[in-house]
C-alpha positions in Angstrom: -30.4 -208.1 -90.8 -30.4 -211.1 -93.1 -31.2 -210.6 -96.7 -34.3 -212.6 -97.8 -33.7 -215.6 -100.1 -35.0 -215.6 -103.6 -37.4 -218.4 -102.6 -38.9 -216.3 -99.9 -39.3 -213.4 -102.3 -41.0 -215.6 -104.9 -43.4 -217.1 -102.3 -44.3 -213.6 -101.0 -45.0 -212.4 -104.6 -47.1 -215.4 -105.3 -49.1 -214.8 -102.1 -49.7 -211.2 -102.9 -50.6 -211.8 -106.5 -52.8 -214.7 -105.7 -54.6 -212.8 -103.0 -55.1 -209.9 -105.3 -56.6 -212.1 -108.0 -58.8 -214.0 -105.5 -60.1 -210.8 -103.8 -60.7 -209.1 -107.1 -63.2 -211.7 -108.2 -65.1 -212.1 -105.0 -66.7 -208.7 -104.9 -68.1 -208.4 -108.4 -71.8 -208.5 -107.8 -72.0 -212.2 -107.1 -71.0 -213.1 -110.6 -69.5 -216.6 -110.8 -66.0 -216.3 -112.4 -63.8 -218.9 -113.9 -60.1 -218.1 -114.0 -59.0 -220.9 -116.3 -59.8 -220.0 -120.0 -59.6 -223.6 -121.3 -62.0 -224.8 -118.6 -64.4 -221.9 -119.3 -64.2 -222.4 -123.1 -64.9 -226.1 -122.7 -67.8 -225.5 -120.4 -69.3 -222.9 -122.7 -68.9 -225.2 -125.7 -70.3 -228.3 -123.9 -73.4 -226.4 -122.6 -73.9 -224.2 -125.7 -73.6 -221.0 -123.6 -72.1 -217.6 -124.2 -68.5 -217.2 -123.1 -67.9 -213.8 -121.5 -64.2 -212.9 -121.1 -63.0 -210.0 -119.0 -59.4 -209.0 -119.6 -57.9 -207.0 -116.8 -54.5 -206.0 -115.4 -53.8 -206.3 -111.8 -52.0 -203.0 -111.6 -54.5 -201.0 -113.6 -56.5 -198.3 -111.8 -59.0 -198.4 -114.7 -59.6 -202.1 -114.1 -60.0 -201.5 -110.4 -62.6 -198.8 -111.2 -64.6 -201.2 -113.5 -64.6 -203.8 -110.7 -66.0 -201.3 -108.2 -69.7 -200.8 -107.4 -70.5 -198.8 -110.5 -69.8 -201.5 -113.2 -69.0 -205.2 -112.6 -70.5 -205.1 -109.1 -73.6 -203.1 -110.2 -76.8 -205.0 -109.5 -77.8 -204.8 -113.2 -74.8 -206.7 -114.4 -75.4 -210.0 -112.7 -78.7 -210.7 -114.6 -77.0 -209.6 -117.9 -74.3 -212.3 -117.4 -76.2 -215.0 -115.5 -76.5 -217.3 -118.6 -72.9 -216.9 -119.6 -69.8 -218.7 -118.6 -67.8 -215.8 -117.2 -64.0 -215.9 -117.5 -61.7 -213.4 -115.6 -58.2 -213.2 -117.2 -55.1 -211.3 -116.2 -53.7 -209.4 -119.1 -50.1 -210.3 -118.4 -50.7 -214.0 -118.7 -53.4 -214.0 -121.4 -51.7 -212.4 -124.5 -52.3 -215.4 -126.8 -56.0 -215.4 -125.9 -56.2 -211.7 -126.3 -54.7 -211.9 -129.8 -57.1 -214.6 -130.8 -60.0 -212.2 -130.3 -58.1 -209.1 -131.6 -58.0 -207.5 -128.1 -55.2 -205.0 -128.0 -55.6 -203.4 -124.6 -57.2 -203.6 -121.2 -59.7 -203.4 -119.7 -61.5 -205.3 -122.4 -64.6 -207.5 -122.7 -65.3 -210.3 -125.2 -68.6 -212.0 -125.6 -68.3 -215.1 -127.6 -71.6 -216.7 -128.8 -72.0 -220.5 -129.2 -71.8 -219.9 -133.0 -68.3 -218.5 -132.4 -69.3 -214.9 -133.2 -67.2 -212.6 -131.0 -68.1 -209.1 -130.0 -65.3 -207.0 -128.3 -65.5 -203.8 -126.2 -62.4 -202.2 -124.8 -61.5 -199.3 -122.5 -63.1 -197.6 -119.6 -66.9 -197.4 -120.2 -70.1 -196.5 -118.4 -72.6 -199.0 -117.0 -75.0 -198.1 -119.7 -72.4 -198.8 -122.4 -71.6 -202.1 -120.9 -75.2 -203.3 -120.6 -75.8 -202.2 -124.3 -72.7 -204.1 -125.3 -74.0 -207.3 -123.6 -77.5 -206.9 -125.0 -76.3 -206.2 -128.5 -73.8 -209.1 -128.4 -76.4 -211.6 -127.2 -79.1 -210.5 -129.7 -79.3 -213.2 -132.4 -79.0 -212.1 -136.0 -82.2 -211.8 -138.0 -83.1 -214.9 -140.0 -81.8 -215.0 -143.5 -84.4 -213.9 -146.1 -85.8 -216.7 -148.2 -85.4 -216.3 -151.9 
């Protein structure tokens, strides 16, 4: 049997990784995901919308659990994120962005408001904790008291 070339192995790895990324985003409750951070950030800035970032790792069972029916695919999540620009980032290729928002592990969520205030939640969480995180992060601060 002939040994596969390095080019064949690279193409196979790209196919598998690309398929994993593409399939992972399609089943998450109908949420529209952007996979390019610069495009997502630009769109959020241009439209003055929240930027929701999901940091995940392709090989993490915890991330796969969060993407299942009980969290990111749960029917309550789509309305919570409908007004946001939603960005799905792979941990292995997004370290610089993670550092920017002080994210040290995966899975992690960042909600960045148009005023640049970022709220971060990391680790495996419940649906209720996730919905509370989104609601709290989207709640505008009270107006400043007038002297």
